[in-house]
C-alpha positions as CSV (number, residue, x, y, z in Angstrom):
1,M,-162.9,100.1,-268.2
2,A,-161.5,99.2,-264.8
3,N,-164.5,97.2,-263.7
4,D,-164.7,95.1,-266.9
5,P,-164.2,91.4,-266.3
6,K,-160.9,89.7,-267.1
7,V,-162.8,86.9,-269.0
8,R,-166.3,87.2,-270.3
9,L,-168.4,84.5,-271.9
10,R,-171.5,85.5,-273.8
11,G,-174.0,83.2,-275.4
12,L,-171.5,80.3,-275.6
13,Y,-172.8,77.1,-277.1
14,K,-171.0,73.8,-277.9
15,I,-172.5,71.0,-279.8
16,F,-170.4,67.9,-280.6
17,G,-171.0,66.5,-284.0
18,P,-170.4,67.1,-287.7
19,K,-173.4,69.4,-288.2
20,D,-173.3,71.4,-285.0
21,K,-174.2,74.7,-286.5
22,E,-177.0,73.2,-288.5
23,V,-178.7,71.8,-285.3
24,L,-178.0,74.8,-283.1
25,H,-181.4,76.3,-283.8
26,H,-183.0,73.2,-282.3
27,V,-181.1,73.8,-279.0
28,K,-182.0,77.5,-279.1
29,G,-185.6,76.5,-279.6
30,G,-185.6,74.5,-276.4
31,M,-184.5,71.0,-277.4
32,G,-182.7,69.2,-274.5
33,K,-179.6,67.1,-274.4
34,E,-181.4,63.7,-274.6
35,D,-183.6,64.7,-277.5
36,L,-180.7,66.2,-279.4
37,L,-178.8,62.9,-279.1
38,V,-181.8,60.7,-280.1
39,Q,-183.1,62.8,-282.9
40,H,-179.9,64.3,-284.4
41,K,-177.1,62.1,-283.1
42,H,-175.3,65.2,-281.7
43,V,-174.2,65.8,-278.1
44,L,-175.0,69.1,-276.3
45,G,-171.9,70.2,-274.4
46,L,-172.7,73.8,-273.4
47,Q,-175.9,75.8,-273.7
48,D,-176.0,79.6,-273.6
49,I,-173.2,80.2,-271.1
50,N,-173.0,83.8,-269.8
51,V,-170.4,84.2,-267.1
52,D,-168.1,87.1,-266.0
53,M,-164.8,86.2,-264.4
54,Q,-163.3,89.1,-262.5
55,A,-159.5,89.9,-262.4
56,G,-157.8,88.8,-259.2
57,E,-160.6,86.4,-258.2
58,I,-161.1,82.6,-258.2
59,T,-164.0,81.6,-260.3
60,V,-165.0,78.0,-259.6
61,V,-167.0,76.1,-262.1
62,M,-168.7,73.1,-260.4
63,G,-170.9,70.2,-261.6
64,L,-171.2,66.5,-261.7
65,S,-169.6,64.4,-264.4
66,G,-171.0,65.3,-267.8
67,S,-172.2,68.8,-266.7
68,G,-169.8,70.5,-269.2
69,K,-167.3,72.1,-266.8
70,S,-164.2,70.7,-268.4
71,T,-165.6,71.5,-271.8
72,L,-166.1,75.1,-270.7
73,I,-162.5,75.7,-269.4
74,R,-161.1,74.3,-272.7
75,H,-163.0,77.0,-274.6
76,L,-161.1,79.8,-272.9
77,N,-157.9,79.1,-274.7
78,R,-159.7,77.5,-277.7
79,L,-158.5,73.9,-277.1
80,I,-162.1,73.4,-278.0
81,E,-163.9,75.5,-280.6
82,P,-167.4,76.7,-279.8
83,T,-170.4,76.3,-281.9
84,A,-171.5,79.8,-281.2
85,G,-170.8,82.7,-278.8
86,E,-168.1,85.1,-277.6
87,I,-165.0,84.5,-275.5
88,L,-163.6,87.8,-274.4
89,V,-160.2,88.1,-272.7
90,D,-159.3,91.6,-271.7
91,G,-162.1,92.7,-274.0
92,V,-160.7,90.9,-277.0
93,D,-162.7,88.1,-278.6
94,V,-160.3,85.2,-278.9
95,M,-162.5,83.8,-281.7
96,G,-161.1,86.5,-283.9
97,L,-157.5,85.8,-283.2
98,S,-155.1,84.5,-285.8
99,E,-153.1,81.3,-285.1
100,T,-150.1,83.4,-284.2
101,D,-152.0,85.7,-281.8
102,L,-153.8,82.7,-280.3
103,R,-150.4,81.0,-279.6
104,E,-149.3,84.2,-278.0
105,V,-152.4,84.3,-275.7
106,R,-151.8,80.7,-274.7
107,Q,-148.1,81.3,-273.9
108,T,-148.3,84.7,-272.2
109,K,-151.9,85.2,-270.9
110,M,-153.0,81.8,-269.7
111,S,-151.3,78.8,-267.9
112,M,-152.9,75.5,-267.1
113,V,-152.7,73.1,-264.2
114,F,-153.9,69.6,-265.1
115,Q,-155.6,66.8,-263.1
116,K,-153.0,64.3,-264.1
117,F,-150.0,66.7,-263.6
118,A,-148.8,66.5,-267.3
119,L,-145.2,66.5,-266.3
120,L,-142.5,65.3,-268.8
121,P,-141.1,62.2,-267.2
122,H,-137.6,62.5,-268.8
123,R,-137.2,66.1,-267.6
124,T,-136.1,67.1,-264.1
125,V,-138.4,69.0,-261.7
126,L,-136.5,72.2,-262.5
127,Q,-136.8,71.7,-266.2
128,N,-140.5,70.9,-266.0
129,A,-141.1,74.1,-263.9
130,G,-139.2,76.2,-266.4
131,M,-140.9,74.7,-269.5
132,A,-143.1,77.7,-270.2
133,L,-140.1,80.0,-270.4
134,K,-138.2,77.6,-272.5
135,V,-141.1,77.6,-275.0
136,R,-140.8,81.4,-275.1
137,N,-137.1,81.1,-275.8
138,A,-136.0,82.7,-272.6
139,D,-132.3,82.3,-271.8
140,E,-131.4,79.4,-269.5
141,A,-130.3,81.6,-266.6
142,T,-133.8,83.2,-266.5
143,Q,-135.5,79.8,-266.8
144,E,-133.5,78.4,-264.0
145,A,-133.9,81.4,-261.7
146,E,-137.6,81.7,-262.1
147,A,-138.2,78.0,-261.8
148,K,-136.1,77.8,-258.6
149,K,-138.0,80.7,-257.2
150,W,-141.4,79.2,-257.6
151,L,-140.4,75.7,-256.7
152,A,-139.2,77.1,-253.4
153,R,-142.4,79.0,-253.0
154,V,-144.5,75.8,-253.3
155,G,-142.2,73.9,-250.9
156,L,-140.0,72.0,-253.3
157,Q,-136.6,73.6,-252.6
158,G,-134.0,70.8,-252.8
159,Y,-136.0,68.7,-255.3
160,E,-134.9,70.5,-258.4
161,N,-132.8,67.6,-259.8
162,H,-135.4,64.9,-259.1
163,Y,-137.6,63.4,-261.8
164,P,-141.4,63.2,-261.6
165,A,-141.4,59.5,-260.9
166,Q,-139.5,60.1,-257.7
167,L,-142.2,62.4,-256.3
168,S,-145.5,61.7,-254.6
169,G,-148.7,62.8,-256.3
170,G,-149.0,65.9,-254.1
171,M,-145.4,66.9,-254.9
172,Q,-146.0,66.4,-258.6
173,Q,-148.9,68.7,-258.5
174,R,-146.8,71.3,-256.7
175,V,-144.5,71.1,-259.7
176,G,-147.5,71.7,-261.9
177,I,-148.4,74.8,-259.9
178,A,-144.8,76.1,-259.9
179,R,-144.8,75.6,-263.7
180,A,-147.9,77.7,-264.1
181,L,-146.5,80.4,-261.8
182,T,-143.2,80.5,-263.6
183,A,-145.1,81.2,-266.8
184,N,-146.2,84.5,-265.0
185,T,-149.6,84.7,-266.7
186,D,-152.5,86.7,-265.4
187,I,-154.9,83.8,-265.9
188,M,-154.5,80.3,-264.4
189,L,-156.8,77.5,-265.6
190,M,-157.1,74.6,-263.2
191,D,-159.1,71.6,-264.4
192,E,-159.8,69.2,-261.5
193,A,-156.3,70.0,-260.4
194,F,-156.6,68.4,-256.9
195,S,-159.1,65.6,-257.5
196,A,-156.5,62.9,-258.0
197,L,-155.0,63.6,-254.6
198,D,-155.6,61.9,-251.3
199,P,-157.9,64.0,-249.0
200,L,-155.2,65.3,-246.6
201,I,-152.9,66.2,-249.5
202,R,-155.8,67.8,-251.3
203,T,-156.6,70.0,-248.3
204,D,-152.9,71.1,-248.2
205,M,-153.0,72.0,-251.9
206,Q,-156.2,74.0,-251.4
207,N,-154.6,75.9,-248.5
208,L,-151.4,76.5,-250.6
209,L,-153.5,77.9,-253.5
210,L,-155.4,80.3,-251.2
211,E,-152.1,81.4,-249.7
212,L,-150.6,82.1,-253.1
213,Q,-153.7,83.9,-254.2
214,D,-153.6,86.2,-251.2
215,E,-150.1,87.2,-252.4
216,L,-150.4,87.1,-256.2
217,H,-154.1,88.0,-257.0
218,K,-154.2,85.9,-260.2
219,T,-157.4,85.4,-262.2
220,I,-158.0,81.7,-261.5
221,I,-160.7,79.5,-263.2
222,F,-160.9,76.3,-261.2
223,I,-162.9,73.3,-262.2
224,T,-164.2,70.8,-259.6
225,H,-167.0,68.3,-258.9
226,D,-166.6,68.7,-255.1
227,L,-168.9,71.2,-253.4
228,D,-166.8,71.5,-250.3
229,E,-163.8,72.4,-252.4
230,A,-165.8,74.9,-254.4
231,L,-167.2,76.6,-251.4
232,K,-163.7,76.9,-249.8
233,L,-162.0,78.3,-252.9
234,A,-164.5,80.4,-254.8
235,D,-165.0,84.1,-254.9
236,H,-167.5,83.4,-257.6
237,L,-169.2,80.1,-258.0
238,V,-170.8,78.8,-261.2
239,I,-172.9,75.6,-261.0
240,L,-173.5,73.6,-264.2
241,K,-176.0,70.9,-265.1
242,D,-176.3,69.3,-268.5
243,G,-174.2,72.1,-270.1
244,A,-176.2,75.0,-268.7
245,V,-175.7,77.4,-265.7
246,V,-178.2,76.6,-263.0
247,Q,-177.0,79.2,-260.6
248,Q,-174.0,81.5,-260.1
249,G,-172.9,84.1,-257.6
250,E,-171.1,84.5,-254.3
251,P,-170.8,81.0,-252.7
252,Q,-172.2,82.0,-249.3
253,G,-175.3,83.5,-251.1
254,I,-175.8,80.3,-253.1
255,L,-175.7,78.2,-249.9
256,M,-178.1,80.5,-248.1
257,N,-180.5,81.0,-251.1
258,P,-180.4,78.1,-253.6
259,C,-182.6,79.0,-256.5
260,D,-183.4,75.5,-257.9
261,P,-184.3,72.1,-256.5
262,Y,-181.0,70.7,-258.0
263,I,-179.0,73.3,-256.0
264,E,-181.1,72.7,-252.8
265,D,-180.3,69.0,-253.0
266,F,-176.6,69.7,-253.7
267,V,-176.1,71.9,-250.6
268,S,-178.4,70.0,-248.2
269,D,-175.6,67.8,-246.7
270,I,-173.0,70.5,-246.3
271,N,-171.7,71.3,-242.8
272,R,-173.1,74.8,-242.9
273,A,-171.5,75.8,-239.6
274,R,-168.1,75.1,-241.0
275,V,-168.7,76.7,-244.4
276,L,-170.9,79.8,-243.6
277,R,-169.1,83.0,-242.5
278,V,-170.1,85.7,-240.2
279,K,-170.5,88.1,-243.1
280,S,-173.4,86.0,-244.5
281,V,-175.6,86.3,-241.4
282,M,-174.6,89.6,-239.8
283,E,-177.0,92.6,-239.6
284,P,-176.3,96.3,-239.9
285,L,-174.7,97.8,-236.8
286,T,-177.3,99.3,-234.5
287,G,-176.4,98.2,-230.9
288,T,-173.9,99.5,-228.4
289,E,-173.5,96.6,-226.0
290,F,-171.9,93.3,-227.1
291,A,-170.5,90.1,-225.7
292,G,-167.4,90.7,-227.7
293,D,-166.0,91.2,-231.2
294,V,-165.8,88.7,-234.0
295,D,-164.1,88.8,-237.4
296,I,-166.2,89.1,-240.5
297,G,-164.4,86.1,-242.0
298,D,-164.9,83.7,-239.1
299,N,-167.0,80.6,-239.7
300,L,-170.1,80.0,-237.6
301,E,-168.6,76.9,-236.1
302,S,-166.0,79.0,-234.3
303,L,-168.6,81.4,-233.0
304,I,-170.8,78.6,-231.6
305,A,-167.8,77.3,-229.7
306,R,-167.0,80.8,-228.4
307,S,-170.6,81.4,-227.2
308,G,-171.0,78.0,-225.7
309,G,-174.2,77.7,-227.6
310,D,-175.8,80.6,-225.8
311,T,-178.4,81.9,-228.2
312,T,-178.9,85.1,-226.3
313,Q,-175.3,86.3,-227.1
314,H,-174.8,89.3,-229.3
315,Y,-171.5,90.2,-231.1
316,R,-170.0,93.1,-232.9
317,V,-168.6,92.2,-236.3
318,M,-165.2,93.7,-237.2
319,D,-163.4,94.0,-240.6
320,G,-159.9,94.6,-239.3
321,E,-160.2,97.5,-237.0
322,T,-163.5,98.7,-238.5
323,P,-166.9,97.8,-237.0
324,V,-169.1,96.6,-239.9
325,G,-172.2,95.0,-238.4
326,E,-173.5,92.8,-235.6
327,L,-174.6,89.2,-235.2
328,H,-177.2,87.7,-232.9
329,M,-176.7,84.1,-232.1
330,R,-180.4,83.4,-232.8
331,D,-179.9,84.5,-236.4
332,L,-176.9,82.2,-236.6
333,V,-179.0,79.2,-235.5
334,K,-181.6,80.0,-238.1
335,A,-178.9,80.1,-240.8
336,L,-177.8,76.5,-239.9
337,V,-181.1,75.1,-240.9
338,P,-181.1,74.3,-244.7
339,R,-184.1,75.2,-246.8
340,L,-186.4,72.2,-247.4
341,S,-185.9,71.2,-250.9
342,S,-188.8,71.1,-253.3
343,T,-188.4,67.4,-253.8
344,Q,-188.7,66.8,-250.1
345,E,-191.8,69.1,-249.9
346,D,-193.5,67.0,-252.5
C-alpha cells in the first residue's frame, strides 16, 4: 500500500549475552536493565521497539549514551541480529533474507554515513565516493561520473584527487555523504554523522543535509544525542531511554506536549522561540483583519522581532499562497513557557 512505511520495526528486542533468548521472558515480564545485568549477566540493548519510518522523511532517533540508539540503527541492515522482533523494509522482513539477499539489500537499498567518516586512507576522494558502485562491479566510467556529480553537489569539486588526510573533518564527512549518495539507495543510515565536527561545521552539514533532502526525498534514519540537532532535522522524532521508546512523534508536538518527566527535563532548556514554528501554535482561520501575513514554517523568534513584542498583534498564516490559519501573539507567548516538569513540582 502507498501509505505503508518504508521501514517498520515491530516488537524488536536485543539482549546481549550467550543466552539472550532464554532470558527474554524476564524482560517481557518487566525485568529492567539493571536487574537483568545483576541477576543474569546479560545486557538489555533494546526493549519492545515499535517504530514506523516513512518514505521520504528524516526519522531521528535520539537519546543519551547507552540509550540503544546506535544498537537500533545497526539492526536495520542486520549488522546486529535481534533477539526477537520484525524488521520490515518495503514490507519484507529482513530477518527472513538469505545471505545473498541480505547482501543485495545492504548494497542497493541502504547506505551508511559514519561518525568517524570511514574513508579508505589510501584511496583518493573520487575513489572513496565511488566505492559503492565499485562493489557492485559498475564500470569505471560510471563510477567516476557518479562520484564526480555528487562530490560537486556537496561542494567538493576540485578535490577529487586529494586523499582523506589532506581534508578537514567537515570535508571528509562531505565525502562520506557523497559516497552514500553515489550508492543511490532509497535509505540512508546516519549514525552520529555530525557529532565529531566543530559546532560551526556541524551547522553547515545539517543545512547541507536538509538542502539535499528537499531535492532528493530520501528515507533517512539519523542518530544523535543532541536535542537541538534532532529538532532541526526530524520529520519524526523517536526518543530512547534504557533501550525503550519514551516518546515519538512530530518534533514540535513533543516539545509542546512532553509525555514523561524524562522528556520534560530534556526539553526544558531548549530555546523554544528559535525551535517552535508558527504551525505549532496557530489556530483555525476565523478572522478577517490582520497585522500581516506570516509563513507557516517561520519560527516564533522571527515573529517576535516582527511584532516588536506587541502581544495584541494578530497575523494570518500562509502556506505558500494559501491561507491556512491565524496566530495571536498572546498564544505565541504562552507557547514559550515550558511545562513545569514533574520533578520540579515535587
